[in-house]
C-alpha positions, -999 to +999 in steps of 0.1 A: -489+475+732-463+501+740-476+527+715-512+520+724-505+524+762-489+557+755-519+569+735-542+559+763-521+579+788-523+609+764-561+605+763-561+607+801-539+638+801-562+655+776-592+646+797-576+662+827-568+693+807-603+695+794-617+693+829-637+661+823-615+641+847-599+650+881-564+635+884-554+615+914-527+588+914-551+562+927-581+572+906-560+574+874-543+541+880-576+523+886-592+540+856-562+531+834-564+494+844-601+494+838-599+510+804-568+489+793-581+455+805-615+462+791-600+472+757-579+440+756-610+418+764-630+436+738-603+431+711-601+394+719-639+390+718-641+407+684-613+385+671-631+354+683-663+366+664-642+372+633-628+336+635-664+323+637-675+345+608-647+331+586-659+296+591-695+306+583-685+326+552-664+297+540-696+276+538-718+304+522-694+321+499-671+292+489-639+307+504-643+340+485-610+357+493-623+392+486-650+390+512-627+376+538-600+402+531-625+430+535-636+416+569-599+414+579-594+450+570-625+460+590-613+441+621-593+469+637-620+495+630-647+472+644-626+465+675-620+502+681-656+513+676-671+485+698-645+492+726-651+530+725-689+524+726-684+503+758-662+530+774-629+512+772-597+517+751-604+513+714-567+515+706-558+487+729-587+467+715-574+470+680-540+460+691-553+430+710-574+419+681-544+420+658-522+401+683-549+375+688-553+370+651-516+364+648-514+340+678-546+321+674-539+305+641-570+319+624-550+333+595-529+301+594-560+280+589-576+304+564-578+295+527-546+300+506-562+326+483-573+347+513-538+346+529-521+356+496-545+385+490-545+397+526-507+398+528-505+418+496-532+442+507-517+448+541-482+454+527-496+480+503-517+497+530-487+498+554-466+515+527-493+539+517-503+550+552-467+555+564-461+576+533-493+596+540-483+604+576-450+619+566-466+636+535-491+652+559-462+662+582-445+679+552-476+697+541-484+710+575-448+718+586-447+754+571-479+763+589-468+747+621-436+766+621-452+799+612-480+795+638-455+785+665-432+814+658-461+839+658-476+826+690-443+823+707-436+860+699-470+870+711-467+850+744-446+869+769-440+837+789-425+818+760-393+824+741-387+809+707-353+795+718-371+776+746-391+756+721-360+745+703-343+737+736-373+716+746-370+696+713-334+688+722-342+679+758-371+657+748-350+639+722-322+634+747-347+620+773-361+597+746-326+583+738-317+579+774-349+560+781-345+537+750-309+529+757-315+525+795-343+501+789-322+480+765-293+480+788-313+471+819-332+443+801-300+429+787-286+426+822-319+411+833-318+386+805-283+374+812-289+369+849-325+355+850-333+343+815-303+321+807-324+293+792-344+316+769-325+349+767-339+379+750-329+385+714-306+414+722-290+398+752-256+394+734-255+428+719-224+449+723-225+485+735-223+496+699-252+474+689-273+488+718-266+523+705-276+513+670-309+498+683-315+530+703-310+554+674-326+532+647-359+525+665-373+561+666-404+567+645-428+596+643-462+582+630-477+575+664-464+607+679-478+628+651-511+611+652-514+616+690-504+652+691-528+661+662-556+644+680-555+670+708-586+692+705-584+728+695-607+741+722-616+733+758-651+725+770-658+762+778-647+773+743-613+786+752-583+776+731-565+745+743-535+757+764-501+755+746-514+732+719-491+749+693-462+742+716-470+705+718-474+702+680-442+722+674-422+701+699-436+668+686-429+678+650-394+690+659-385+658+677-396+637+647-375+657+623-346+660+647-346+622+652-345+616+614-316+640+610-297+626+639-303+591+625-290+600+591-258+613+606-252+589+635-263+555+621-237+555+592-210+562+617-222+534+641-227+509+613-193+515+597-174+483+594-204+461+605-217+434+583-254+439+589-264+406+571-246+373+577-257+356+544-239+324+552-255+321+587-289+330+573-286+304+545-276+277+570-305+286+593-329+283+564-314+250+553-315+236+588-351+246+592-360+230+559-343+198+569-363+196+601-395+204+582-387+178+556-381+151+583-415+158+599-431+158+564-416+124+556-430+109+588-465+122+580-462+108+544-453+074+557-484+075+580-506+086+551-492+058+529-500+032+556-535+046+561-542+045+524-530+009+521-555-001+548-585+017+533-598-008+508-625+016+496-600+038+479-591+013+452-556+026+448-531+006+429-503-003+454-476+002+427-490+037+419-492+045+456-456+034+462-443+053+431-459+086+441-448+081+477-412+074+468-411+104+444-423+129+470-404+114+499-372+113+478-373+151+473-380+156+510-353+132+521-327+150+500-336+182+517-335+165+552-301+150+546-289+183+533-283+193+569-251+172+568-241+180+533-251+216+528-233+224+496-245+193+477-281+198+489-281+235+479-266+226+444-293+199+439-321+222+450-308+250+427-305+226+398-340+213+403-353+249+406-337+259+374-354+230+356-387+238+371-384+275+362-375+266+326-405+243+323-428+268+340-418+296+316-424+273+286-458+265+300-466+302+303-456+308+266-478+279+256-508+293+275-505+325+255-502+305+223-534+285+232-553+317+238-539+333+206-551+304+186-586+305+203-581+270+219-589+283+254-611+311+268-597+342+284-610+331+318-591+298+315-560+317+305-562+340+335-567+311+359-537+292+344-515+323+344-524+330+381-514+295+391-481+298+371-474+331+387-478+317+422-454+288+414-428+311+398-430+335+428-424+306+452-394+293+431-379+328+428-383+335+465-365+302+473-337+312+449-332+345+467 
């Protein structure tokens, strides 16, 4: 929401410079609220339609994960285009759609195959697009520097040293705003949010400085400044566009260089990951989850015993129930005996991994001896890979 609001403000500023909008405080504020609220509503509406389409496609396509993943990828683009067509903020619509998807539980209720594939696709795209942004920055940097130097020398009102000074001033203002916001909100949290304090409410001054220097990124800045048009409505060059691009690029590079120098100094002597606390947090969460799961299994067992049409052997029902509940109970009681519970879980995990790898070897043997088809082999290997990934992730 922060980045999206900034881009909307930039769009307003460009509209004023282009002459398509007359700036007044009242008019700009009303227009901003209209565009922002309209974009948020559009994004929520598109997300709601997406949730409906998932249910319909589940009936028609049999939970095809590829189709559903493609729809998920198209969601931000659809939100943006629909909102822009309606004359509201497409950027805020895309952000609202993403936030609604996360909060509404649509993904949580989606089929497992779709969730697995969607997570992998999004992680890959996030890595690729972040890399592309800075690759584009590196490719354009020589031309940006050369053009800026040439235009600064040709402009009698601009000195080259002024551009570098502006980079330093903008970066200084950025750090002051970031640190000031964290400091003020920390005080606000301690005084007025005592029951549910903010995450950084107990940060020391050093940790606030780390958060300030570590949080600067350049992707949104670069995308915004490169979206500024080359020419005005009357055909004249956009005023000082090269200065804007130069300063934005300089702030991005300067923030990276400062971070490389300052962060190691601020982080010296700090244990950034408390592995023991993290492990205890995981174990406590698993214990609570296991207790809830045991309660639900008891209810399921009682329900199955009452349903006579199931024709389930009571002894078989009790055997399966006790086996599953036994594993969960050991995890739930592990909250009081952490070391014993962790040892038991690791021992069980080692046995499961050994058996799983033996199963994989046998699948390859069955395929080599032509006892199963290639399609069956791929399905079995996929299931084993998912189980092994789960076991290895728990081990880590």
